[in-house]
C-alpha positions in Angstrom: 40.8 -41.8 24.0 40.3 -38.1 23.8 36.6 -37.0 24.3 37.0 -34.6 21.4 37.8 -37.5 19.0 34.8 -39.5 20.4 32.5 -36.5 19.8 33.9 -36.1 16.2 33.3 -39.8 15.5 29.8 -39.6 16.9 29.0 -36.5 14.8 30.2 -38.2 11.6 28.1 -41.3 12.4 25.0 -39.2 13.0 25.6 -37.3 9.7 25.8 -40.5 7.6 22.1 -40.8 6.8 22.0 -37.2 5.6 25.1 -37.7 3.5 23.5 -40.8 1.9 20.3 -38.8 1.4 22.0 -35.9 -0.4 24.4 -38.0 -2.5 23.9 -36.9 -6.1 21.7 -34.0 -5.0 22.2 -30.5 -6.5 22.6 -27.7 -3.9 22.8 -24.1 -5.1 24.5 -21.9 -2.5 24.2 -18.1 -2.7 27.2 -16.6 -1.0 26.5 -13.0 -0.2 29.1 -10.2 -0.1 28.1 -9.5 3.5 28.8 -13.1 4.4 32.3 -13.3 3.0 34.0 -11.8 6.0 37.6 -12.5 6.9 40.0 -14.8 5.1 39.4 -17.4 7.9 35.6 -17.2 7.3 36.2 -17.6 3.5 38.4 -20.6 4.2 35.7 -22.2 6.4 33.1 -21.7 3.7 35.3 -23.2 1.1 36.0 -26.2 3.3 32.3 -26.8 3.7 31.8 -26.6 -0.1 34.6 -29.1 -0.7 33.2 -31.5 1.9 29.8 -31.4 0.2 31.5 -32.4 -3.1 33.5 -35.1 -1.4 30.4 -36.8 0.0 28.6 -36.8 -3.4 26.7 -33.5 -3.4 26.8 -31.3 -6.5 27.2 -27.7 -5.2 26.9 -24.6 -7.2 28.2 -21.4 -5.6 26.5 -18.2 -6.8 28.1 -15.1 -5.2 27.3 -11.5 -4.7 29.7 -8.7 -4.0 27.7 -5.6 -3.3 30.0 -4.2 -0.7 33.1 -4.7 -2.9 31.3 -3.0 -5.9 30.4 0.0 -3.7 33.9 0.2 -2.4 35.3 0.3 -6.0 32.8 2.9 -7.1 33.6 5.0 -4.1 37.3 4.9 -5.0 36.4 6.0 -8.5 34.2 8.8 -7.3 31.0 7.3 -8.6 28.0 7.6 -6.3 26.0 4.4 -5.7 22.2 4.7 -6.1 19.6 2.1 -5.2 15.9 1.6 -6.0 14.1 -1.0 -3.8 17.4 -2.5 -2.9 18.7 -2.8 -6.5 21.7 -0.9 -7.7 21.1 1.6 -10.5 23.5 0.4 -13.1 24.4 2.7 -16.0 26.8 1.8 -18.8 29.9 2.9 -16.8 28.7 1.2 -13.7 28.0 -2.1 -15.4 31.7 -2.3 -16.5 32.8 -1.8 -12.9 30.3 -4.4 -11.7 31.6 -6.9 -14.2 35.3 -6.2 -13.3 34.7 -6.6 -9.6 32.4 -9.6 -9.7 33.9 -11.7 -12.5 37.5 -10.7 -11.5 38.3 -10.0 -7.9 35.4 -11.6 -6.1 34.9 -14.7 -8.3 38.5 -15.6 -8.3 38.9 -15.1 -4.6 36.2 -17.7 -4.0 37.6 -20.1 -6.6 41.1 -19.9 -5.1 39.7 -20.5 -1.6 37.9 -23.7 -2.7 41.0 -24.9 -4.6 43.2 -24.2 -1.6 41.0 -26.5 0.4 41.4 -29.3 -2.1 38.4 -28.8 -4.3 38.3 -28.3 -8.1 36.5 -25.0 -8.6 36.1 -23.1 -11.9 34.8 -19.6 -12.1 32.3 -18.4 -14.7 29.6 -15.8 -15.2 26.1 -15.8 -16.6 27.7 -14.8 -19.9 29.6 -18.1 -20.3 27.8 -20.5 -22.6 24.8 -18.1 -22.3 24.1 -19.5 -18.8 21.9 -16.6 -18.0 20.2 -14.5 -20.6 18.4 -11.4 -19.4 16.2 -8.5 -20.4 15.9 -5.1 -18.7 12.5 -4.7 -17.1 12.9 -1.3 -15.4 14.5 1.6 -17.4 15.1 3.4 -14.1 17.6 0.7 -13.1 19.5 0.8 -16.3 21.5 -2.4 -17.0 19.9 -4.5 -14.3 18.6 -7.8 -15.8 15.8 -10.2 -15.2 16.6 -13.8 -16.3 14.4 -14.9 -19.2 16.4 -17.9 -20.5 18.6 -20.3 -18.6 21.2 -22.7 -20.2 22.5 -24.9 -17.4 24.0 -27.8 -19.4 27.5 -26.3 -18.7 26.9 -26.7 -15.0 25.8 -30.4 -15.5 28.9 -31.0 -17.5 31.0 -29.6 -14.6 29.2 -31.9 -12.2 30.1 -34.9 -14.3 33.8 -33.7 -14.3 33.9 -33.3 -10.5 34.2 -29.5 -10.8 32.5 -27.0 -8.5 31.0 -24.1 -10.5 31.4 -20.6 -9.0 29.1 -18.2 -10.8 29.3 -14.4 -10.9 25.8 -12.8 -11.4 26.7 -11.0 -14.6 24.6 -11.9 -17.6 24.3 -11.5 -21.3 21.2 -9.9 -23.0 18.8 -10.9 -25.7 20.5 -8.4 -28.0 24.1 -8.5 -29.0 26.8 -6.9 -26.8 24.6 -6.4 -23.8 25.8 -6.9 -20.3 23.5 -7.0 -17.3 24.0 -6.8 -13.6 21.8 -9.4 -11.9 20.8 -9.4 -8.3 22.7 -12.3 -6.7 19.7 -13.9 -5.0 17.7 -13.6 -8.3 20.6 -15.3 -10.2 20.9 -18.1 -7.6 17.1 -18.7 -7.7 17.0 -18.8 -11.4 19.9 -21.3 -11.6 18.4 -23.5 -8.9 15.1 -23.5 -10.6 16.6 -24.4 -14.0 18.5 -27.3 -12.3 15.4 -28.3 -10.3 17.8 -28.3 -7.3 17.2 -30.2 -4.1 18.2 -27.1 -2.1 18.7 -23.4 -2.6 20.6 -21.9 0.3 20.7 -18.1 0.6 23.6 -17.3 2.9 23.3 -13.8 4.4 24.2 -12.0 7.6 20.8 -12.6 9.4 19.7 -15.8 11.1 16.6 -16.3 9.0 13.0 -15.2 8.6 11.6 -13.6 11.8 8.0 -13.3 13.0 6.4 -10.2 14.6 8.0 -11.2 18.0 11.5 -11.2 16.5 11.8 -15.0 16.6 13.3 -17.0 13.8 10.7 -19.2 12.1 12.5 -22.4 11.3 9.7 -24.1 9.1 7.6 -22.1 6.6 5.3 -22.9 3.7 4.8 -20.8 0.6 1.4 -19.6 1.9 2.9 -18.6 5.3 5.6 -16.5 3.6 3.0 -14.8 1.4 0.8 -14.0 4.5 3.9 -12.7 6.4 4.8 -10.4 3.5 1.2 -9.1 3.3 1.0 -8.5 7.1 4.4 -6.7 7.1 6.1 -9.3 9.3 8.5 -9.8 6.4 9.8 -6.4 5.3 12.8 -4.6 3.9 15.6 -6.7 2.5 14.0 -9.9 3.5 11.2 -9.4 0.9 13.3 -10.0 -2.2 15.0 -13.0 -0.5 11.6 -14.6 0.3 10.3 -13.7 -3.1 13.3 -15.5 -4.6 12.4 -18.5 -2.5 8.8 -18.5 -3.7 9.9 -18.2 -7.4 12.5 -21.0 -6.9 9.9 -23.3 -5.4 7.5 -22.5 -8.2 10.3 -23.5 -10.7 10.8 -26.9 -9.1 13.3 -26.4 -6.3 12.5 -28.8 -3.4 13.3 -26.4 -0.6 14.9 -23.0 0.1 16.8 -22.1 3.2 17.7 -18.6 4.4 20.5 -18.7 6.9 23.3 -16.8 8.5 26.4 -17.5 6.4 28.7 -15.9 9.0 28.1 -18.8 11.4 30.8 -21.6 11.2 29.7 -24.5 9.1 26.2 -23.1 8.6 25.7 -25.0 5.3 26.8 -28.3 6.7 24.5 -27.8 9.7 21.6 -27.4 7.4 22.3 -30.4 5.2 23.8 -32.9 7.5 22.2 -32.5 10.9 18.7 -33.0 12.3 18.8 -29.5 13.8 19.3 -27.6 10.5 19.9 -23.9 10.4 18.0 -20.8 9.5 14.5 -20.8 8.0 13.5 -23.5 5.5 10.7 -22.8 3.1 8.9 -25.6 1.3 5.8 -25.9 -0.7 3.7 -27.0 2.3 6.1 -26.3 5.1 6.5 -30.0 6.1 
């Protein structure tokens, strides 16, 4: 018998306890634009999501698409401006954001999951008022902060065996408002409203690093706060870890920041003892 087949069988056997543990669990996966990569990488990600659903996990994919938005704005001759990592979104820009995220990016992920044998349906935060936002910073324009979550539509999809794929475009508290929502923020808000077992933030870095540049695999809320205060956590990792803290406060059991460009990263985190990236829990245990 081929050694490869023996290794595969052993891997499946070792994964069984984790599959049993997460059967029926809700896992929200933020799939960043920088992690989407090539068609092969997209197919690998889609296959992982389909496998999660096949073993009883209820995954929700929340995607970004910043590089794709910037590319489209460049084509149209519109300059991209950012404040503290968030895109300044005027009325013209929010239309482009909605077109790119709800159209091209969302449907690309939906198709990839369906091509791998899953049942994915794309929606945005506007659908069934899933995410209702307000604008907190006039300088950012139509960038929204979630103030109301209506996740029953996602639970209905779980019951139907459907994998929701959510674009971070939301409605407002006033009529005819459209908001661009940071993808991590949207994923954290959805995970909190669902009281998810896991929130996975897939990005293009291996996790949270300490002052020596080493990835810290286990973190508590207090450790994260201390690392932000000391400057160990800086730059783009600050909003990701803040999303993690907010999600934990809302009832998410654990948040993982991991490199989504690694093959099978999400499966490694859920179904192996080794895990992947940095996991943040209430007390770090």
